[in-house]
PDB file of N, CA, C, O and CB in Angstrom:
ATOM      1  N   MET A   1     -17.784 105.054 208.232  1.00  0.00           N
ATOM      2  CA  MET A   1     -18.607 104.837 209.402  1.00  0.00           C
ATOM      3  C   MET A   1     -19.585 106.001 209.550  1.00  0.00           C
ATOM      4  O   MET A   1     -19.220 107.157 209.340  1.00  0.00           O
ATOM      5  CB  MET A   1     -17.733 104.680 210.668  1.00  0.00           C
ATOM      6  N   SER A   2     -20.805 105.695 209.907  1.00  0.00           N
ATOM      7  CA  SER A   2     -21.881 106.675 210.054  1.00  0.00           C
ATOM      8  C   SER A   2     -21.910 107.265 211.457  1.00  0.00           C
ATOM      9  O   SER A   2     -21.651 106.570 212.440  1.00  0.00           O
ATOM     10  CB  SER A   2     -23.228 106.035 209.732  1.00  0.00           C
ATOM     11  N   THR A   3     -22.226 108.546 211.539  1.00  0.00           N
ATOM     12  CA  THR A   3     -22.458 109.212 212.818  1.00  0.00           C
ATOM     13  C   THR A   3     -23.939 109.546 212.895  1.00  0.00           C
ATOM     14  O   THR A   3     -24.469 110.224 212.015  1.00  0.00           O
ATOM     15  CB  THR A   3     -21.570 110.503 212.972  1.00  0.00           C
ATOM     16  N   THR A   4     -24.609 109.077 213.936  1.00  0.00           N
ATOM     17  CA  THR A   4     -26.038 109.329 214.107  1.00  0.00           C
ATOM     18  C   THR A   4     -26.261 110.705 214.715  1.00  0.00           C
ATOM     19  O   THR A   4     -25.600 111.084 215.682  1.00  0.00           O
ATOM     20  CB  THR A   4     -26.681 108.244 214.989  1.00  0.00           C
ATOM     21  N   LEU A   5     -27.198 111.447 214.140  1.00  0.00           N
ATOM     22  CA  LEU A   5     -27.593 112.750 214.673  1.00  0.00           C
ATOM     23  C   LEU A   5     -28.864 112.567 215.488  1.00  0.00           C
ATOM     24  O   LEU A   5     -29.848 112.011 214.999  1.00  0.00           O
ATOM     25  CB  LEU A   5     -27.805 113.797 213.528  1.00  0.00           C
ATOM     26  N   THR A   6     -28.843 113.033 216.728  1.00  0.00           N
ATOM     27  CA  THR A   6     -30.016 112.944 217.594  1.00  0.00           C
ATOM     28  C   THR A   6     -30.309 114.315 218.193  1.00  0.00           C
ATOM     29  O   THR A   6     -29.451 115.197 218.208  1.00  0.00           O
ATOM     30  CB  THR A   6     -29.801 111.891 218.714  1.00  0.00           C
ATOM     31  N   ILE A   7     -31.531 114.478 218.685  1.00  0.00           N
ATOM     32  CA  ILE A   7     -31.891 115.716 219.371  1.00  0.00           C
ATOM     33  C   ILE A   7     -31.123 115.748 220.694  1.00  0.00           C
ATOM     34  O   ILE A   7     -31.312 114.875 221.542  1.00  0.00           O
ATOM     35  CB  ILE A   7     -33.452 115.817 219.607  1.00  0.00           C
ATOM     36  N   PRO A   8     -30.254 116.755 220.875  1.00  0.00           N
ATOM     37  CA  PRO A   8     -29.450 116.818 222.102  1.00  0.00           C
ATOM     38  C   PRO A   8     -30.220 117.436 223.268  1.00  0.00           C
ATOM     39  O   PRO A   8     -31.175 118.189 223.074  1.00  0.00           O
ATOM     40  CB  PRO A   8     -28.178 117.615 221.850  1.00  0.00           C
ATOM     41  N   LYS A   9     -29.786 117.105 224.472  1.00  0.00           N
ATOM     42  CA  LYS A   9     -30.333 117.727 225.679  1.00  0.00           C
ATOM     43  C   LYS A   9     -29.467 118.945 225.973  1.00  0.00           C
ATOM     44  O   LYS A   9     -28.320 118.807 226.398  1.00  0.00           O
ATOM     45  CB  LYS A   9     -30.361 116.720 226.906  1.00  0.00           C
ATOM     46  N   LEU A  10     -30.016 120.138 225.747  1.00  0.00           N
ATOM     47  CA  LEU A  10     -29.246 121.374 225.867  1.00  0.00           C
ATOM     48  C   LEU A  10     -29.350 122.035 227.229  1.00  0.00           C
ATOM     49  O   LEU A  10     -28.530 122.887 227.570  1.00  0.00           O
ATOM     50  CB  LEU A  10     -29.687 122.337 224.828  1.00  0.00           C
ATOM     51  N   GLU A  11     -30.350 121.650 228.010  1.00  0.00           N
ATOM     52  CA  GLU A  11     -30.542 122.270 229.326  1.00  0.00           C
ATOM     53  C   GLU A  11     -31.197 121.275 230.272  1.00  0.00           C
ATOM     54  O   GLU A  11     -31.823 120.307 229.841  1.00  0.00           O
ATOM     55  CB  GLU A  11     -31.401 123.556 229.216  1.00  0.00           C
ATOM     56  N   MET A  12     -31.043 121.526 231.561  1.00  0.00           N
ATOM     57  CA  MET A  12     -31.658 120.663 232.574  1.00  0.00           C
ATOM     58  C   MET A  12     -33.169 120.637 232.372  1.00  0.00           C
ATOM     59  O   MET A  12     -33.787 121.673 232.128  1.00  0.00           O
ATOM     60  CB  MET A  12     -31.307 121.153 234.010  1.00  0.00           C
ATOM     61  N   GLY A  13     -33.747 119.474 232.471  1.00  0.00           N
ATOM     62  CA  GLY A  13     -35.194 119.342 232.366  1.00  0.00           C
ATOM     63  C   GLY A  13     -35.721 119.329 230.944  1.00  0.00           C
ATOM     64  O   GLY A  13     -36.925 119.176 230.737  1.00  0.00           O
ATOM     65  N   MET A  14     -34.852 119.484 229.967  1.00  0.00           N
ATOM     66  CA  MET A  14     -35.296 119.464 228.570  1.00  0.00           C
ATOM     67  C   MET A  14     -35.700 118.052 228.187  1.00  0.00           C
ATOM     68  O   MET A  14     -34.933 117.110 228.387  1.00  0.00           O
ATOM     69  CB  MET A  14     -34.183 119.987 227.622  1.00  0.00           C
ATOM     70  N   THR A  15     -36.901 117.895 227.638  1.00  0.00           N
ATOM     71  CA  THR A  15     -37.372 116.578 227.203  1.00  0.00           C
ATOM     72  C   THR A  15     -37.658 116.524 225.712  1.00  0.00           C
ATOM     73  O   THR A  15     -37.759 115.438 225.141  1.00  0.00           O
ATOM     74  CB  THR A  15     -38.616 116.197 227.966  1.00  0.00           C
ATOM     75  N   GLU A  16     -37.790 117.692 225.068  1.00  0.00           N
ATOM     76  CA  GLU A  16     -38.019 117.732 223.627  1.00  0.00           C
ATOM     77  C   GLU A  16     -37.527 119.056 223.067  1.00  0.00           C
ATOM     78  O   GLU A  16     -37.253 120.003 223.804  1.00  0.00           O
ATOM     79  CB  GLU A  16     -39.514 117.527 223.299  1.00  0.00           C
ATOM     80  N   GLY A  17     -37.423 119.096 221.748  1.00  0.00           N
ATOM     81  CA  GLY A  17     -37.025 120.315 221.065  1.00  0.00           C
ATOM     82  C   GLY A  17     -37.639 120.337 219.683  1.00  0.00           C
ATOM     83  O   GLY A  17     -38.025 119.298 219.147  1.00  0.00           O
ATOM     84  N   THR A  18     -37.728 121.526 219.105  1.00  0.00           N
ATOM     85  CA  THR A  18     -38.272 121.683 217.763  1.00  0.00           C
ATOM     86  C   THR A  18     -37.131 121.875 216.775  1.00  0.00           C
ATOM     87  O   THR A  18     -36.301 122.771 216.930  1.00  0.00           O
ATOM     88  CB  THR A  18     -39.257 122.874 217.700  1.00  0.00           C
ATOM     89  N   LEU A  19     -37.102 121.023 215.758  1.00  0.00           N
ATOM     90  CA  LEU A  19     -36.146 121.159 214.665  1.00  0.00           C
ATOM     91  C   LEU A  19     -36.687 122.272 213.768  1.00  0.00           C
ATOM     92  O   LEU A  19     -37.518 122.029 212.892  1.00  0.00           O
ATOM     93  CB  LEU A  19     -35.946 119.790 213.866  1.00  0.00           C
ATOM     94  N   VAL A  20     -36.208 123.487 213.997  1.00  0.00           N
ATOM     95  CA  VAL A  20     -36.752 124.663 213.316  1.00  0.00           C
ATOM     96  C   VAL A  20     -36.454 124.612 211.821  1.00  0.00           C
ATOM     97  O   VAL A  20     -37.352 124.769 210.994  1.00  0.00           O
ATOM     98  CB  VAL A  20     -36.178 125.950 213.924  1.00  0.00           C
ATOM     99  N   GLU A  21     -35.178 124.389 211.482  1.00  0.00           N
ATOM    100  CA  GLU A  21     -34.800 124.315 210.070  1.00  0.00           C
ATOM    101  C   GLU A  21     -33.468 123.602 209.907  1.00  0.00           C
ATOM    102  O   GLU A  21     -32.595 123.652 210.774  1.00  0.00           O
ATOM    103  CB  GLU A  21     -34.725 125.720 209.455  1.00  0.00           C
ATOM    104  N   TRP A  22     -33.344 122.942 208.775  1.00  0.00           N
ATOM    105  CA  TRP A  22     -32.055 122.396 208.369  1.00  0.00           C
ATOM    106  C   TRP A  22     -31.304 123.536 207.694  1.00  0.00           C
ATOM    107  O   TRP A  22     -31.866 124.214 206.834  1.00  0.00           O
ATOM    108  CB  TRP A  22     -32.213 121.139 207.407  1.00  0.00           C
ATOM    109  N   LEU A  23     -30.060 123.759 208.062  1.00  0.00           N
ATOM    110  CA  LEU A  23     -29.238 124.818 207.479  1.00  0.00           C
ATOM    111  C   LEU A  23     -28.451 124.317 206.278  1.00  0.00           C
ATOM    112  O   LEU A  23     -27.892 125.107 205.518  1.00  0.00           O
ATOM    113  CB  LEU A  23     -28.285 125.383 208.523  1.00  0.00           C
ATOM    114  N   VAL A  24     -28.410 122.993 206.110  1.00  0.00           N
ATOM    115  CA  VAL A  24     -27.698 122.341 205.016  1.00  0.00           C
ATOM    116  C   VAL A  24     -28.670 121.365 204.361  1.00  0.00           C
ATOM    117  O   VAL A  24     -29.392 120.650 205.055  1.00  0.00           O
ATOM    118  CB  VAL A  24     -26.394 121.608 205.524  1.00  0.00           C
ATOM    119  N   GLU A  25     -28.691 121.331 203.040  1.00  0.00           N
ATOM    120  CA  GLU A  25     -29.593 120.433 202.331  1.00  0.00           C
ATOM    121  C   GLU A  25     -29.145 118.982 202.446  1.00  0.00           C
ATOM    122  O   GLU A  25     -27.964 118.690 202.638  1.00  0.00           O
ATOM    123  CB  GLU A  25     -29.687 120.831 200.869  1.00  0.00           C
ATOM    124  N   ASP A  26     -30.112 118.085 202.325  1.00  0.00           N
ATOM    125  CA  ASP A  26     -29.856 116.649 202.364  1.00  0.00           C
ATOM    126  C   ASP A  26     -28.885 116.267 201.247  1.00  0.00           C
ATOM    127  O   ASP A  26     -29.028 116.715 200.110  1.00  0.00           O
ATOM    128  CB  ASP A  26     -31.179 115.851 202.233  1.00  0.00           C
ATOM    129  N   GLY A  27     -27.893 115.434 201.582  1.00  0.00           N
ATOM    130  CA  GLY A  27     -26.949 114.948 200.588  1.00  0.00           C
ATOM    131  C   GLY A  27     -25.724 115.821 200.381  1.00  0.00           C
ATOM    132  O   GLY A  27     -24.875 115.509 199.546  1.00  0.00           O
ATOM    133  N   VAL A  28     -25.623 116.910 201.129  1.00  0.00           N
ATOM    134  CA  VAL A  28     -24.503 117.844 200.982  1.00  0.00           C
ATOM    135  C   VAL A  28     -23.377 117.466 201.946  1.00  0.00           C
ATOM    136  O   VAL A  28     -23.626 117.006 203.060  1.00  0.00           O
ATOM    137  CB  VAL A  28     -24.967 119.305 201.238  1.00  0.00           C
ATOM    138  N   GLN A  29     -22.141 117.667 201.501  1.00  0.00           N
ATOM    139  CA  GLN A  29     -20.971 117.427 202.348  1.00  0.00           C
ATOM    140  C   GLN A  29     -20.887 118.503 203.425  1.00  0.00           C
ATOM    141  O   GLN A  29     -21.061 119.689 203.143  1.00  0.00           O
ATOM    142  CB  GLN A  29     -19.669 117.402 201.500  1.00  0.00           C
ATOM    143  N   VAL A  30     -20.619 118.083 204.661  1.00  0.00           N
ATOM    144  CA  VAL A  30     -20.427 119.011 205.774  1.00  0.00           C
ATOM    145  C   VAL A  30     -19.093 118.702 206.444  1.00  0.00           C
ATOM    146  O   VAL A  30     -18.578 117.588 206.346  1.00  0.00           O
ATOM    147  CB  VAL A  30     -21.602 118.916 206.799  1.00  0.00           C
ATOM    148  N   ALA A  31     -18.547 119.695 207.121  1.00  0.00           N
ATOM    149  CA  ALA A  31     -17.316 119.515 207.890  1.00  0.00           C
ATOM    150  C   ALA A  31     -17.666 119.560 209.371  1.00  0.00           C
ATOM    151  O   ALA A  31     -18.591 120.263 209.778  1.00  0.00           O
ATOM    152  CB  ALA A  31     -16.252 120.608 207.529  1.00  0.00           C
ATOM    153  N   GLU A  32     -16.926 118.813 210.165  1.00  0.00           N
ATOM    154  CA  GLU A  32     -17.129 118.839 211.612  1.00  0.00           C
ATOM    155  C   GLU A  32     -17.098 120.287 212.093  1.00  0.00           C
ATOM    156  O   GLU A  32     -16.181 121.039 211.763  1.00  0.00           O
ATOM    157  CB  GLU A  32     -16.046 117.989 212.346  1.00  0.00           C
ATOM    158  N   GLY A  33     -18.106 120.674 212.876  1.00  0.00           N
ATOM    159  CA  GLY A  33     -18.194 122.029 213.400  1.00  0.00           C
ATOM    160  C   GLY A  33     -19.086 122.959 212.600  1.00  0.00           C
ATOM    161  O   GLY A  33     -19.458 124.028 213.085  1.00  0.00           O
ATOM    162  N   ASP A  34     -19.443 122.563 211.358  1.00  0.00           N
ATOM    163  CA  ASP A  34     -20.361 123.383 210.558  1.00  0.00           C
ATOM    164  C   ASP A  34     -21.750 123.373 211.191  1.00  0.00           C
ATOM    165  O   ASP A  34     -22.206 122.319 211.637  1.00  0.00           O
ATOM    166  CB  ASP A  34     -20.430 122.867 209.092  1.00  0.00           C
ATOM    167  N   PRO A  35     -22.437 124.521 211.244  1.00  0.00           N
ATOM    168  CA  PRO A  35     -23.825 124.520 211.716  1.00  0.00           C
ATOM    169  C   PRO A  35     -24.693 123.773 210.700  1.00  0.00           C
ATOM    170  O   PRO A  35     -24.635 124.059 209.504  1.00  0.00           O
ATOM    171  CB  PRO A  35     -24.349 125.984 211.930  1.00  0.00           C
ATOM    172  N   ILE A  36     -25.507 122.807 211.181  1.00  0.00           N
ATOM    173  CA  ILE A  36     -26.314 122.018 210.238  1.00  0.00           C
ATOM    174  C   ILE A  36     -27.819 122.144 210.456  1.00  0.00           C
ATOM    175  O   ILE A  36     -28.594 121.921 209.526  1.00  0.00           O
ATOM    176  CB  ILE A  36     -25.927 120.572 210.337  1.00  0.00           C
ATOM    177  N   TYR A  37     -28.247 122.501 211.676  1.00  0.00           N
ATOM    178  CA  TYR A  37     -29.674 122.741 211.896  1.00  0.00           C
ATOM    179  C   TYR A  37     -29.880 123.657 213.093  1.00  0.00           C
ATOM    180  O   TYR A  37     -28.984 123.851 213.915  1.00  0.00           O
ATOM    181  CB  TYR A  37     -30.422 121.413 212.107  1.00  0.00           C
ATOM    182  N   THR A  38     -31.086 124.216 213.169  1.00  0.00           N
ATOM    183  CA  THR A  38     -31.464 125.067 214.296  1.00  0.00           C
ATOM    184  C   THR A  38     -32.453 124.311 215.161  1.00  0.00           C
ATOM    185  O   THR A  38     -33.448 123.781 214.668  1.00  0.00           O
ATOM    186  CB  THR A  38     -32.071 126.418 213.811  1.00  0.00           C
ATOM    187  N   LEU A  39     -32.169 124.265 216.461  1.00  0.00           N
ATOM    188  CA  LEU A  39     -33.021 123.583 217.437  1.00  0.00           C
ATOM    189  C   LEU A  39     -33.577 124.619 218.398  1.00  0.00           C
ATOM    190  O   LEU A  39     -32.838 125.443 218.936  1.00  0.00           O
ATOM    191  CB  LEU A  39     -32.232 122.474 218.207  1.00  0.00           C
ATOM    192  N   GLU A  40     -34.883 124.570 218.609  1.00  0.00           N
ATOM    193  CA  GLU A  40     -35.530 125.494 219.543  1.00  0.00           C
ATOM    194  C   GLU A  40     -36.016 124.732 220.764  1.00  0.00           C
ATOM    195  O   GLU A  40     -36.669 123.694 220.654  1.00  0.00           O
ATOM    196  CB  GLU A  40     -36.708 126.234 218.864  1.00  0.00           C
ATOM    197  N   THR A  41     -35.683 125.271 221.930  1.00  0.00           N
ATOM    198  CA  THR A  41     -36.183 124.717 223.187  1.00  0.00           C
ATOM    199  C   THR A  41     -37.185 125.718 223.744  1.00  0.00           C
ATOM    200  O   THR A  41     -37.512 126.702 223.080  1.00  0.00           O
ATOM    201  CB  THR A  41     -35.013 124.433 224.215  1.00  0.00           C
ATOM    202  N   GLY A  42     -37.667 125.483 224.935  1.00  0.00           N
ATOM    203  CA  GLY A  42     -38.608 126.409 225.543  1.00  0.00           C
ATOM    204  C   GLY A  42     -38.037 127.791 225.769  1.00  0.00           C
ATOM    205  O   GLY A  42     -38.787 128.760 225.896  1.00  0.00           O
ATOM    206  N   LYS A  43     -36.706 127.897 225.822  1.00  0.00           N
ATOM    207  CA  LYS A  43     -36.071 129.170 226.175  1.00  0.00           C
ATOM    208  C   LYS A  43     -35.407 129.894 225.008  1.00  0.00           C
ATOM    209  O   LYS A  43     -35.373 131.125 224.994  1.00  0.00           O
ATOM    210  CB  LYS A  43     -35.054 128.933 227.231  1.00  0.00           C
ATOM    211  N   ALA A  44     -34.882 129.164 224.035  1.00  0.00           N
ATOM    212  CA  ALA A  44     -34.111 129.810 222.976  1.00  0.00           C
ATOM    213  C   ALA A  44     -33.941 128.887 221.779  1.00  0.00           C
ATOM    214  O   ALA A  44     -34.235 127.694 221.844  1.00  0.00           O
ATOM    215  CB  ALA A  44     -32.744 130.244 223.500  1.00  0.00           C
ATOM    216  N   ALA A  45     -33.459 129.470 220.683  1.00  0.00           N
ATOM    217  CA  ALA A  45     -33.088 128.698 219.500  1.00  0.00           C
ATOM    218  C   ALA A  45     -31.566 128.687 219.412  1.00  0.00           C
ATOM    219  O   ALA A  45     -30.906 129.677 219.728  1.00  0.00           O
ATOM    220  CB  ALA A  45     -33.731 129.296 218.193  1.00  0.00           C
ATOM    221  N   GLN A  46     -31.019 127.554 218.980  1.00  0.00           N
ATOM    222  CA  GLN A  46     -29.567 127.411 218.917  1.00  0.00           C
ATOM    223  C   GLN A  46     -29.192 126.631 217.670  1.00  0.00           C
ATOM    224  O   GLN A  46     -29.847 125.648 217.325  1.00  0.00           O
ATOM    225  CB  GLN A  46     -29.019 126.710 220.183  1.00  0.00           C
ATOM    226  N   GLU A  47     -28.130 127.074 216.988  1.00  0.00           N
ATOM    227  CA  GLU A  47     -27.599 126.316 215.861  1.00  0.00           C
ATOM    228  C   GLU A  47     -26.790 125.150 216.409  1.00  0.00           C
ATOM    229  O   GLU A  47     -26.007 125.306 217.346  1.00  0.00           O
ATOM    230  CB  GLU A  47     -26.728 127.218 214.928  1.00  0.00           C
ATOM    231  N   ILE A  48     -26.989 123.981 215.814  1.00  0.00           N
ATOM    232  CA  ILE A  48     -26.283 122.776 216.238  1.00  0.00           C
ATOM    233  C   ILE A  48     -25.251 122.422 215.171  1.00  0.00           C
ATOM    234  O   ILE A  48     -25.558 122.394 213.979  1.00  0.00           O
ATOM    235  CB  ILE A  48     -27.277 121.589 216.477  1.00  0.00           C
ATOM    236  N   ALA A  49     -24.028 122.153 215.612  1.00  0.00           N
ATOM    237  CA  ALA A  49     -22.913 121.879 214.710  1.00  0.00           C
ATOM    238  C   ALA A  49     -22.804 120.395 214.385  1.00  0.00           C
ATOM    239  O   ALA A  49     -23.214 119.535 215.165  1.00  0.00           O
ATOM    240  CB  ALA A  49     -21.611 122.371 215.321  1.00  0.00           C
ATOM    241  N   ALA A  50     -22.244 120.120 213.220  1.00  0.00           N
ATOM    242  CA  ALA A  50     -21.986 118.742 212.802  1.00  0.00           C
ATOM    243  C   ALA A  50     -20.931 118.122 213.717  1.00  0.00           C
ATOM    244  O   ALA A  50     -19.879 118.720 213.943  1.00  0.00           O
ATOM    245  CB  ALA A  50     -21.524 118.690 211.316  1.00  0.00           C
ATOM    246  N   PRO A  51     -21.207 116.920 214.248  1.00  0.00           N
ATOM    247  CA  PRO A  51     -20.239 116.262 215.120  1.00  0.00           C
ATOM    248  C   PRO A  51     -19.136 115.529 214.353  1.00  0.00           C
ATOM    249  O   PRO A  51     -18.188 115.023 214.953  1.00  0.00           O
ATOM    250  CB  PRO A  51     -20.952 115.292 216.021  1.00  0.00           C
ATOM    251  N   ALA A  52     -19.266 115.475 213.017  1.00  0.00           N
ATOM    252  CA  ALA A  52     -18.299 114.765 212.184  1.00  0.00           C
ATOM    253  C   ALA A  52     -18.362 115.339 210.772  1.00  0.00           C
ATOM    254  O   ALA A  52     -19.280 116.091 210.445  1.00  0.00           O
ATOM    255  CB  ALA A  52     -18.578 113.224 212.178  1.00  0.00           C
ATOM    256  N   SER A  53     -17.398 114.988 209.947  1.00  0.00           N
ATOM    257  CA  SER A  53     -17.397 115.388 208.538  1.00  0.00           C
ATOM    258  C   SER A  53     -17.957 114.261 207.691  1.00  0.00           C
ATOM    259  O   SER A  53     -17.784 113.086 208.014  1.00  0.00           O
ATOM    260  CB  SER A  53     -15.970 115.764 208.067  1.00  0.00           C
ATOM    261  N   GLY A  54     -18.634 114.624 206.600  1.00  0.00           N
ATOM    262  CA  GLY A  54     -19.194 113.629 205.693  1.00  0.00           C
ATOM    263  C   GLY A  54     -20.428 114.165 204.998  1.00  0.00           C
ATOM    264  O   GLY A  54     -20.630 115.376 204.911  1.00  0.00           O
ATOM    265  N   THR A  55     -21.259 113.246 204.500  1.00  0.00           N
ATOM    266  CA  THR A  55     -22.476 113.602 203.775  1.00  0.00           C
ATOM    267  C   THR A  55     -23.668 113.575 204.714  1.00  0.00           C
ATOM    268  O   THR A  55     -23.926 112.565 205.369  1.00  0.00           O
ATOM    269  CB  THR A  55     -22.706 112.649 202.590  1.00  0.00           C
ATOM    270  N   LEU A  56     -24.397 114.685 204.781  1.00  0.00           N
ATOM    271  CA  LEU A  56     -25.575 114.786 205.639  1.00  0.00           C
ATOM    272  C   LEU A  56     -26.742 114.030 205.020  1.00  0.00           C
ATOM    273  O   LEU A  56     -27.069 114.224 203.849  1.00  0.00           O
ATOM    274  CB  LEU A  56     -25.955 116.261 205.875  1.00  0.00           C
ATOM    275  N   ARG A  57     -27.364 113.172 205.812  1.00  0.00           N
ATOM    276  CA  ARG A  57     -28.568 112.437 205.406  1.00  0.00           C
ATOM    277  C   ARG A  57     -29.659 112.753 206.423  1.00  0.00           C
ATOM    278  O   ARG A  57     -29.603 112.287 207.561  1.00  0.00           O
ATOM    279  CB  ARG A  57     -28.302 110.878 205.314  1.00  0.00           C
ATOM    280  N   GLN A  58     -30.644 113.539 206.019  1.00  0.00           N
ATOM    281  CA  GLN A  58     -31.734 113.936 206.910  1.00  0.00           C
ATOM    282  C   GLN A  58     -32.793 112.837 206.971  1.00  0.00           C
ATOM    283  O   GLN A  58     -33.128 112.237 205.950  1.00  0.00           O
ATOM    284  CB  GLN A  58     -32.365 115.266 206.441  1.00  0.00           C
ATOM    285  N   SER A  59     -33.320 112.574 208.168  1.00  0.00           N
ATOM    286  CA  SER A  59     -34.414 111.608 208.302  1.00  0.00           C
ATOM    287  C   SER A  59     -35.588 112.187 209.086  1.00  0.00           C
ATOM    288  O   SER A  59     -36.544 111.471 209.386  1.00  0.00           O
ATOM    289  CB  SER A  59     -33.914 110.338 208.986  1.00  0.00           C
ATOM    290  N   ALA A  60     -35.526 113.473 209.420  1.00  0.00           N
ATOM    291  CA  ALA A  60     -36.599 114.129 210.171  1.00  0.00           C
ATOM    292  C   ALA A  60     -36.957 115.444 209.487  1.00  0.00           C
ATOM    293  O   ALA A  60     -36.106 116.108 208.895  1.00  0.00           O
ATOM    294  CB  ALA A  60     -36.177 114.374 211.654  1.00  0.00           C
ATOM    295  N   ALA A  61     -38.222 115.800 209.581  1.00  0.00           N
ATOM    296  CA  ALA A  61     -38.721 117.014 208.938  1.00  0.00           C
ATOM    297  C   ALA A  61     -38.525 118.236 209.827  1.00  0.00           C
ATOM    298  O   ALA A  61     -38.687 118.167 211.045  1.00  0.00           O
ATOM    299  CB  ALA A  61     -40.195 116.857 208.586  1.00  0.00           C
ATOM    300  N   ALA A  62     -38.178 119.344 209.202  1.00  0.00           N
ATOM    301  CA  ALA A  62     -38.096 120.617 209.919  1.00  0.00           C
ATOM    302  C   ALA A  62     -39.500 121.069 210.306  1.00  0.00           C
ATOM    303  O   ALA A  62     -40.482 120.741 209.639  1.00  0.00           O
ATOM    304  CB  ALA A  62     -37.390 121.702 209.054  1.00  0.00           C
ATOM    305  N   GLY A  63     -39.575 121.828 211.399  1.00  0.00           N
ATOM    306  CA  GLY A  63     -40.854 122.343 211.861  1.00  0.00           C
ATOM    307  C   GLY A  63     -41.587 121.412 212.804  1.00  0.00           C
ATOM    308  O   GLY A  63     -42.690 121.725 213.252  1.00  0.00           O
ATOM    309  N   GLU A  64     -40.989 120.273 213.111  1.00  0.00           N
ATOM    310  CA  GLU A  64     -41.606 119.280 213.993  1.00  0.00           C
ATOM    311  C   GLU A  64     -40.889 119.243 215.340  1.00  0.00           C
ATOM    312  O   GLU A  64     -39.714 119.596 215.441  1.00  0.00           O
ATOM    313  CB  GLU A  64     -41.584 117.883 213.336  1.00  0.00           C
ATOM    314  N   GLU A  65     -41.612 118.811 216.370  1.00  0.00           N
ATOM    315  CA  GLU A  65     -41.056 118.648 217.715  1.00  0.00           C
ATOM    316  C   GLU A  65     -40.671 117.185 217.914  1.00  0.00           C
ATOM    317  O   GLU A  65     -41.424 116.280 217.554  1.00  0.00           O
ATOM    318  CB  GLU A  65     -42.076 119.108 218.810  1.00  0.00           C
ATOM    319  N   TYR A  66     -39.487 116.963 218.491  1.00  0.00           N
ATOM    320  CA  TYR A  66     -38.968 115.614 218.720  1.00  0.00           C
ATOM    321  C   TYR A  66     -38.472 115.481 220.151  1.00  0.00           C
ATOM    322  O   TYR A  66     -38.000 116.449 220.747  1.00  0.00           O
ATOM    323  CB  TYR A  66     -37.835 115.285 217.727  1.00  0.00           C
ATOM    324  N   ASP A  67     -38.583 114.276 220.697  1.00  0.00           N
ATOM    325  CA  ASP A  67     -38.050 113.989 222.025  1.00  0.00           C
ATOM    326  C   ASP A  67     -36.525 113.994 221.990  1.00  0.00           C
ATOM    327  O   ASP A  67     -35.921 113.673 220.967  1.00  0.00           O
ATOM    328  CB  ASP A  67     -38.574 112.632 222.541  1.00  0.00           C
ATOM    329  N   VAL A  68     -35.908 114.358 223.108  1.00  0.00           N
ATOM    330  CA  VAL A  68     -34.453 114.268 223.248  1.00  0.00           C
ATOM    331  C   VAL A  68     -34.039 112.826 222.950  1.00  0.00           C
ATOM    332  O   VAL A  68     -34.665 111.883 223.433  1.00  0.00           O
ATOM    333  CB  VAL A  68     -33.984 114.710 224.689  1.00  0.00           C
ATOM    334  N   GLY A  69     -32.988 112.663 222.157  1.00  0.00           N
ATOM    335  CA  GLY A  69     -32.490 111.340 221.808  1.00  0.00           C
ATOM    336  C   GLY A  69     -33.056 110.772 220.525  1.00  0.00           C
ATOM    337  O   GLY A  69     -32.573 109.746 220.047  1.00  0.00           O
ATOM    338  N   THR A  70     -34.080 111.419 219.944  1.00  0.00           N
ATOM    339  CA  THR A  70     -34.664 110.947 218.691  1.00  0.00           C
ATOM    340  C   THR A  70     -33.667 111.126 217.556  1.00  0.00           C
ATOM    341  O   THR A  70     -33.056 112.186 217.426  1.00  0.00           O
ATOM    342  CB  THR A  70     -35.977 111.697 218.380  1.00  0.00           C
ATOM    343  N   GLU A  71     -33.499 110.089 216.729  1.00  0.00           N
ATOM    344  CA  GLU A  71     -32.615 110.182 215.572  1.00  0.00           C
ATOM    345  C   GLU A  71     -33.255 111.075 214.518  1.00  0.00           C
ATOM    346  O   GLU A  71     -34.415 110.887 214.151  1.00  0.00           O
ATOM    347  CB  GLU A  71     -32.311 108.777 214.990  1.00  0.00           C
ATOM    348  N   ILE A  72     -32.483 112.051 214.033  1.00  0.00           N
ATOM    349  CA  ILE A  72     -32.996 112.959 213.011  1.00  0.00           C
ATOM    350  C   ILE A  72     -32.192 112.892 211.714  1.00  0.00           C
ATOM    351  O   ILE A  72     -32.548 113.537 210.727  1.00  0.00           O
ATOM    352  CB  ILE A  72     -32.995 114.378 213.536  1.00  0.00           C
ATOM    353  N   GLY A  73     -31.118 112.122 211.714  1.00  0.00           N
ATOM    354  CA  GLY A  73     -30.310 111.983 210.512  1.00  0.00           C
ATOM    355  C   GLY A  73     -28.985 111.314 210.813  1.00  0.00           C
ATOM    356  O   GLY A  73     -28.720 110.875 211.932  1.00  0.00           O
ATOM    357  N   THR A  74     -28.157 111.251 209.770  1.00  0.00           N
ATOM    358  CA  THR A  74     -26.815 110.689 209.911  1.00  0.00           C
ATOM    359  C   THR A  74     -25.837 111.527 209.092  1.00  0.00           C
ATOM    360  O   THR A  74     -26.223 112.286 208.203  1.00  0.00           O
ATOM    361  CB  THR A  74     -26.780 109.194 209.458  1.00  0.00           C
ATOM    362  N   ILE A  75     -24.577 111.363 209.420  1.00  0.00           N
ATOM    363  CA  ILE A  75     -23.499 111.880 208.585  1.00  0.00           C
ATOM    364  C   ILE A  75     -22.681 110.667 208.181  1.00  0.00           C
ATOM    365  O   ILE A  75     -22.103 109.980 209.023  1.00  0.00           O
ATOM    366  CB  ILE A  75     -22.618 112.973 209.338  1.00  0.00           C
ATOM    367  N   ASP A  76     -22.640 110.412 206.869  1.00  0.00           N
ATOM    368  CA  ASP A  76     -21.943 109.230 206.338  1.00  0.00           C
ATOM    369  C   ASP A  76     -20.583 109.604 205.792  1.00  0.00           C
ATOM    370  O   ASP A  76     -19.854 108.739 205.305  1.00  0.00           O
ATOM    371  CB  ASP A  76     -22.774 108.556 205.243  1.00  0.00           C
TER     372      ASP A  76
END
């Protein structure tokens, strides 16, 4: 079963965030809790952990700004 990765809402009033960088390459196995990307909001940058274990499949480019809730990848 696939787990969808979306841009999370990290603070009140947050409507978008910048996917600064992927910390794990596409197609690599990750474990739940591993940091997989860095998200920057208006106030700070934060590493976001994998919500599940499996193979990371990226569908969004680093360096771009995305709305909260936008799908950026999956873990299969």
